[in-house]
LOPA-329400 format. One record per residue (C-alpha): residue number from 1; residue in three letters; x, z, y. Coordinates in steps of 0.05 Angstrom, whole numbers, always signed. Layout:
// LOPA-329400
num, residuo, u, w, v
NUM, ALA, X, Z, Y $
...
This chain:
// LOPA-329400
num, residuo, u, w, v
1, UNK, -1948, -226, +723 $
2, UNK, -1935, -206, +643 $
3, UNK, -1975, -239, +587 $
4, UNK, -1979, -190, +529 $
5, UNK, -2000, -213, +452 $
6, UNK, -2024, -147, +427 $
7, UNK, -2026, -141, +339 $
8, UNK, -2034, -114, +286 $
9, UNK, -2029, -90, +208 $
10, UNK, -1989, -141, +198 $
11, UNK, -1969, -127, +130 $
12, UNK, -1919, -174, +114 $
13, UNK, -1947, -232, +144 $
14, UNK, -1932, -267, +193 $
15, UNK, -1953, -348, +194 $
16, UNK, -1954, -408, +245 $
17, UNK, -2011, -396, +280 $
18, UNK, -1991, -323, +293 $
19, UNK, -1922, -351, +316 $
20, UNK, -1960, -413, +365 $
21, UNK, -1996, -346, +402 $
22, UNK, -1927, -312, +405 $
23, UNK, -1887, -360, +444 $
24, UNK, -1942, -367, +490 $
25, UNK, -1929, -291, +507 $
26, UNK, -1883, -254, +547 $
27, UNK, -1882, -196, +511 $
28, UNK, -1900, -175, +432 $
29, UNK, -1934, -114, +433 $
30, UNK, -1944, -89, +354 $
31, UNK, -1992, -24, +332 $
32, UNK, -1952, -15, +268 $
33, UNK, -1970, -29, +194 $
34, UNK, -1907, -69, +196 $
35, UNK, -1895, -81, +129 $
36, UNK, -1827, -138, +114 $
37, UNK, -1781, -123, +171 $
38, UNK, -1783, -202, +180 $
39, UNK, -1839, -205, +220 $
40, UNK, -1823, -165, +277 $
41, UNK, -1740, -199, +259 $
42, UNK, -1775, -258, +270 $
43, UNK, -1817, -236, +333 $
44, UNK, -1752, -213, +364 $
45, UNK, -1725, -277, +358 $
46, UNK, -1776, -306, +399 $
47, UNK, -1792, -255, +452 $
48, UNK, -1790, -182, +462 $
49, UNK, -1824, -137, +428 $
50, UNK, -1846, -64, +436 $
51, UNK, -1873, -36, +359 $
52, UNK, -1883, +28, +325 $
53, UNK, -1888, +31, +259 $
54, UNK, -1953, +44, +221 $
55, UNK, -1972, +94, +165 $
56, UNK, -1947, +35, +103 $
57, UNK, -1891, +20, +139 $
58, UNK, -1829, +44, +98 $
59, UNK, -1771, +85, +127 $
60, UNK, -1729, +31, +147 $
61, UNK, -1782, +10, +196 $
62, UNK, -1793, +84, +219 $
63, UNK, -1712, +86, +236 $
64, UNK, -1723, +12, +281 $
65, UNK, -1791, +41, +316 $
66, UNK, -1818, +114, +337 $
67, UNK, -1889, +132, +322 $
68, UNK, -1913, +133, +391 $
69, UNK, -1886, +91, +445 $
70, UNK, -1895, +95, +513 $
71, UNK, -1876, +62, +574 $
72, UNK, -1893, +28, +645 $
73, UNK, -1905, -59, +636 $
74, UNK, -1906, -70, +712 $
75, UNK, -1947, -5, +744 $
76, UNK, -1979, +9, +678 $
77, UNK, -1967, +66, +632 $
78, UNK, -1976, +40, +559 $
79, UNK, -1980, +89, +489 $
80, UNK, -1982, +57, +430 $
81, UNK, -1983, +88, +368 $
82, UNK, -2020, +65, +305 $
83, UNK, -2072, +123, +286 $
84, UNK, -2099, +145, +353 $
85, UNK, -2169, +141, +334 $
86, UNK, -2229, +129, +392 $
87, UNK, -2257, +154, +463 $
88, UNK, -2276, +225, +435 $
89, UNK, -2259, +218, +365 $
90, UNK, -2177, +209, +383 $
91, UNK, -2130, +233, +318 $
92, UNK, -2125, +306, +335 $
93, UNK, -2052, +293, +338 $
94, UNK, -2056, +272, +391 $
95, UNK, -2114, +296, +431 $
96, UNK, -2076, +346, +473 $
97, UNK, -2034, +295, +506 $
98, UNK, -2079, +259, +526 $
99, UNK, -2113, +306, +554 $
100, UNK, -2055, +333, +598 $
101, UNK, -2017, +255, +612 $
102, UNK, -2069, +201, +595 $
103, UNK, -2046, +126, +599 $
104, UNK, -2083, +72, +639 $
105, UNK, -2083, +42, +571 $
106, UNK, -2083, +65, +503 $
107, UNK, -2062, +18, +431 $
108, UNK, -2065, +35, +366 $
109, UNK, -2090, -1, +297 $
110, UNK, -2097, +21, +233 $
111, UNK, -2172, +14, +230 $
112, UNK, -2163, -68, +213 $
113, UNK, -2234, -74, +258 $
114, UNK, -2224, -95, +340 $
115, UNK, -2244, -62, +386 $
116, UNK, -2236, -62, +470 $
117, UNK, -2266, +7, +502 $
118, UNK, -2261, +43, +567 $
119, UNK, -2253, +117, +571 $
120, UNK, -2290, +150, +619 $
121, UNK, -2269, +218, +612 $
122, UNK, -2196, +204, +610 $
123, UNK, -2203, +151, +656 $
124, UNK, -2159, +90, +608 $
125, UNK, -2182, +33, +571 $
126, UNK, -2165, +31, +495 $
127, UNK, -2156, -33, +454 $
128, UNK, -2139, -41, +369 $
129, UNK, -2130, -114, +361 $
130, UNK, -2160, -107, +299 $
131, UNK, -2119, -135, +239 $
132, UNK, -2071, -204, +240 $
133, UNK, -2048, -195, +165 $
134, UNK, -2074, -209, +99 $
135, UNK, -2093, -152, +70 $
136, UNK, -2148, -104, +86 $
137, UNK, -2217, -101, +83 $
138, UNK, -2230, -144, +139 $
139, UNK, -2246, -210, +133 $
140, UNK, -2229, -249, +215 $
141, UNK, -2149, -231, +221 $
142, UNK, -2152, -215, +305 $
143, UNK, -2103, -208, +357 $
144, UNK, -2118, -187, +433 $
145, UNK, -2082, -223, +497 $
146, UNK, -2073, -205, +561 $
147, UNK, -2052, -195, +628 $
148, UNK, -2009, -140, +665 $
149, UNK, -2007, -159, +739 $
150, UNK, -1988, -95, +780 $
151, UNK, -2033, -28, +765 $
152, UNK, -2088, -100, +734 $
153, UNK, -2097, -98, +669 $
154, UNK, -2132, -183, +658 $
155, UNK, -2149, -236, +633 $
156, UNK, -2166, -201, +559 $
157, UNK, -2179, -254, +501 $
158, UNK, -2193, -239, +436 $
159, UNK, -2161, -290, +388 $
160, UNK, -2194, -298, +320 $
161, UNK, -2144, -333, +278 $
162, UNK, -2182, -352, +209 $
163, UNK, -2224, -316, +148 $
164, UNK, -2178, -270, +109 $
165, UNK, -2167, -313, +41 $
């Protein structure tokens, strides 16, 4: 059993509330737009981190993290990218690979809109955790946490941090 904290779009922001949830997880996954690498350095001191860079991230972040991160967590194939789109509206840059080799769990960020939905066509679960940072149009900062046990994704929780101020 692996407890995952999923966040995105921190835009250089990390605070005690985010840290509280990080220490409760087994792994932290970040779907891009990190901002300052102090965010990921802080996470890595506490928990294993899987991360991708986003469109606002600089050359240093692009050297440290990939654009796409495909891996297995237990028996679940996972694909994390920053700009991925949604079922039926995937980013054209990934559409062909998605059809040929879909993961069981597809994760992206970018929109600052929390969304979890099942893609029947590709038989996968799509997650976007929204934005954990304070930059952007979103009104509430959000993250997701869930458990992967064998080939099951379960116990999904939405974490609403607070209004963005």
